[in-house]
C-alpha positions in Angstrom: -31.7 -24.9 -52.9 -35.4 -24.1 -53.5 -36.4 -27.8 -52.8 -34.4 -27.8 -49.6 -36.1 -24.6 -48.4 -39.5 -26.1 -49.1 -38.6 -29.3 -47.2 -37.5 -27.1 -44.2 -40.8 -25.2 -44.3 -42.9 -28.5 -44.4 -40.8 -29.8 -41.4 -41.3 -26.6 -39.5 -45.1 -26.6 -40.2 -45.3 -30.2 -39.0 -43.4 -29.5 -35.8 -45.6 -26.4 -35.1 -48.8 -28.6 -35.7 -47.4 -31.3 -33.4 -46.8 -28.7 -30.7 -50.3 -27.3 -31.1 -51.8 -30.8 -30.9 -49.8 -31.5 -27.7 -50.9 -28.3 -26.2 -54.6 -29.0 -26.9 -54.4 -32.5 -25.5 -52.4 -31.4 -22.5 -54.5 -28.4 -21.6 -57.5 -30.4 -20.2 -55.1 -32.6 -18.2 -53.4 -29.6 -16.7 -56.8 -28.0 -15.9 -58.0 -31.3 -14.2 -54.8 -31.4 -12.1 -55.3 -27.8 -11.1 -58.9 -28.5 -10.1 -57.9 -31.6 -8.1 -55.1 -29.5 -6.3 -57.5 -26.8 -5.5 -60.1 -29.2 -4.1 -57.4 -30.9 -2.0 -56.2 -27.5 -0.6 -59.8 -26.6 0.2 -60.3 -29.9 2.0 -57.0 -29.4 4.0 -58.1 -25.8 4.8 -61.5 -26.9 6.2 -59.9 -29.4 8.6 
């Protein structure tokens, strides 16, 4: 029982780490898309 609990904990920690890593790699991409969208809207607004 104890070993199974530890295995679950390691799995959960690994999953959390992967989620954090994905968030860190996705954040700049999301920010870049946001900036591009904002610039596009500004250009459309100027016309």
